[in-house]
C-alpha positions as CSV (number, residue, x, y, z in Angstrom):
1,M,35.7,-4.4,40.5
2,F,37.5,-5.0,37.2
3,M,34.9,-7.7,36.3
4,K,32.0,-5.3,37.1
5,R,33.5,-2.6,34.8
6,L,34.1,-5.2,32.1
7,K,30.5,-6.4,32.3
8,T,29.3,-2.8,32.2
9,A,31.5,-2.0,29.2
10,L,30.4,-5.1,27.3
11,L,26.8,-4.4,28.0
12,S,27.2,-0.9,26.8
13,A,28.9,-2.1,23.6
14,V,26.1,-4.6,23.0
15,V,23.5,-2.0,23.4
16,S,25.3,0.3,21.0
17,I,25.6,-2.4,18.4
18,L,21.9,-3.2,18.7
19,A,21.0,0.4,18.3
20,L,23.2,0.8,15.3
21,S,21.8,-2.4,13.8
22,A,18.3,-1.1,14.3
23,Q,19.2,2.1,12.5
24,M,20.7,0.2,9.6
25,A,17.7,-2.0,9.3
26,S,15.3,0.9,9.0
27,A,17.5,2.9,6.6
28,T,16.0,3.3,3.1
29,P,18.4,2.9,0.3
30,Q,18.6,5.6,-2.3
31,Y,19.3,5.2,-6.0
32,T,20.2,7.4,-8.9
33,A,17.5,8.7,-11.2
34,T,19.1,6.6,-14.0
35,H,18.7,3.4,-11.9
36,R,15.1,4.3,-10.9
37,S,14.2,5.1,-14.5
38,A,15.6,1.8,-15.6
39,V,13.4,-0.1,-13.1
40,M,10.3,1.7,-14.1
41,T,11.1,1.3,-17.8
42,D,11.4,-2.4,-17.2
43,L,7.9,-2.3,-15.6
44,V,6.5,-0.7,-18.7
45,T,8.2,-3.3,-20.9
46,A,6.9,-6.2,-18.7
47,L,3.4,-4.9,-18.9
48,G,3.5,-4.9,-22.7
49,A,0.7,-3.8,-25.0
50,T,-2.2,-5.8,-23.4
51,A,-1.9,-4.6,-19.8
52,N,-4.8,-4.0,-17.5
53,L,-5.3,-2.4,-14.1
54,M,-7.5,-4.5,-11.7
55,I,-9.0,-2.9,-8.6
56,L,-9.9,-5.4,-5.9
57,T,-11.4,-5.6,-2.4
58,G,-9.7,-7.1,0.6
59,A,-6.1,-7.1,1.9
60,Q,-3.3,-6.7,-0.5
61,P,-1.4,-10.0,-0.8
62,A,1.9,-10.3,1.0
63,S,3.7,-10.4,-2.3
64,V,3.1,-10.4,-6.0
65,A,3.6,-14.1,-6.0
66,T,0.8,-14.7,-3.4
67,V,-2.7,-15.7,-4.4
68,D,-5.2,-12.8,-4.3
69,A,-8.4,-13.5,-2.5
70,G,-10.1,-10.2,-3.2
71,T,-13.1,-9.6,-5.4
72,V,-12.2,-7.9,-8.7
73,L,-14.3,-4.8,-8.8
74,V,-13.1,-3.4,-12.2
75,V,-10.7,-4.3,-15.0
76,M,-9.4,-1.2,-16.7
77,P,-7.4,-1.5,-20.0
78,L,-4.2,0.4,-20.2
79,S,-2.8,2.1,-23.3
80,A,-0.7,-0.1,-25.7
81,T,2.2,1.7,-24.3
82,P,1.3,1.9,-20.6
83,G,3.2,5.1,-19.8
84,T,6.4,7.1,-20.0
85,V,9.2,7.3,-17.5
86,S,11.3,10.2,-16.3
87,A,13.6,10.5,-13.3
88,G,12.2,7.2,-11.9
89,V,8.6,8.3,-12.2
90,L,6.2,6.3,-14.4
91,T,3.3,8.5,-15.7
92,F,0.6,6.3,-17.1
93,N,-0.9,7.2,-20.4
94,A,-4.7,7.3,-20.7
95,I,-6.5,4.5,-18.7
96,T,-9.8,3.6,-20.2
97,A,-12.8,4.5,-18.0
98,T,-14.7,1.2,-17.3
99,A,-17.9,0.1,-15.6
100,A,-17.4,-1.7,-12.3
101,S,-18.3,-5.4,-12.5
102,A,-19.0,-5.7,-8.8
103,T,-19.9,-3.7,-5.7
104,G,-17.4,-3.4,-2.9
105,T,-14.7,-1.4,-1.1
106,A,-11.6,-0.9,-3.3
107,A,-8.5,-1.8,-1.3
108,H,-5.7,-2.7,-3.7
109,W,-4.7,-2.9,-7.3
110,L,-2.9,-5.3,-9.6
111,L,-1.1,-4.6,-12.8
112,C,-1.4,-7.6,-15.2
113,T,-0.4,-8.4,-18.7
114,T,-3.9,-9.7,-19.4
115,S,-7.6,-9.0,-18.7
116,N,-8.1,-12.6,-17.6
117,T,-8.8,-12.1,-13.9
118,A,-8.4,-15.8,-13.0
119,N,-4.9,-15.8,-14.4
120,C,-4.0,-12.6,-12.7
121,V,-5.1,-13.4,-9.2
122,A,-3.8,-17.0,-9.2
123,V,-0.9,-18.0,-6.9
124,S,1.1,-19.2,-9.8
125,S,0.4,-16.1,-11.9
126,T,2.9,-15.1,-14.5
127,T,0.7,-12.3,-15.6
128,R,0.7,-10.2,-12.4
129,I,3.5,-7.7,-12.6
130,A,2.9,-5.3,-9.7
131,Q,0.4,-4.5,-6.9
132,G,-0.3,-1.6,-4.5
133,S,-2.8,0.0,-2.2
134,V,-6.0,1.9,-3.0
135,G,-7.4,4.6,-0.8
136,T,-8.8,8.1,-0.7
137,S,-5.4,9.7,0.3
138,G,-1.9,8.5,1.0
139,A,-2.3,5.2,-1.1
140,D,-0.5,4.1,-4.2
141,L,-3.7,4.9,-6.2
142,N,-6.2,7.3,-4.8
143,F,-9.9,7.7,-5.6
144,S,-12.4,10.3,-4.3
145,T,-14.3,7.3,-2.9
146,V,-13.3,3.6,-2.5
147,S,-17.0,2.5,-2.5
148,F,-17.4,1.1,-5.9
149,V,-20.9,0.2,-7.2
150,S,-21.5,-2.4,-10.0
151,A,-22.1,-0.7,-13.4
152,A,-20.8,2.7,-12.2
153,T,-18.1,4.1,-14.4
154,I,-14.7,4.1,-12.8
155,S,-12.2,6.6,-14.2
156,I,-8.6,7.7,-13.4
157,T,-7.6,11.1,-14.7
158,S,-3.9,10.7,-13.9
159,W,-1.7,8.2,-12.1
160,T,2.0,8.1,-11.4
161,L,4.2,5.5,-9.7
162,T,7.6,6.5,-8.3
163,E,10.4,4.0,-7.9
164,N,11.5,3.6,-4.3
165,G,14.8,5.2,-3.2
166,A,14.3,8.7,-4.5
């Protein structure tokens, strides 16, 4: 009887530990506005004065260090100072409207320090700084349509990125 109670108690303890572990694994860290702003200011600095936003087809790479196999639909120059930061939110300055260079479904974006697409999408890229999703709602960058047509003008009226942990 004692062994049966001990087994039940141990099993209950293991289940409780696993449940706590699962809760901890899914918890999202939170940071101060000062820390979030420092991260986004570092992003602006890393982009520099020659940054470009590239919109591509296909699945977003697993990480910024993974080769990008998507087709580049448009390369949009950013301002010499890409944006301003406040409370962990980067608000981009004017982004130059640009004609799409290809036709396809926009699925993700890359922020690069160059307009050289071959350098930006390469697996060994040192020019790719950030990436994110493209959609019509709920994405990191939303457009009214994700169907881009070659030679059509692509424009962004406003864009903000918020550092995680707010």
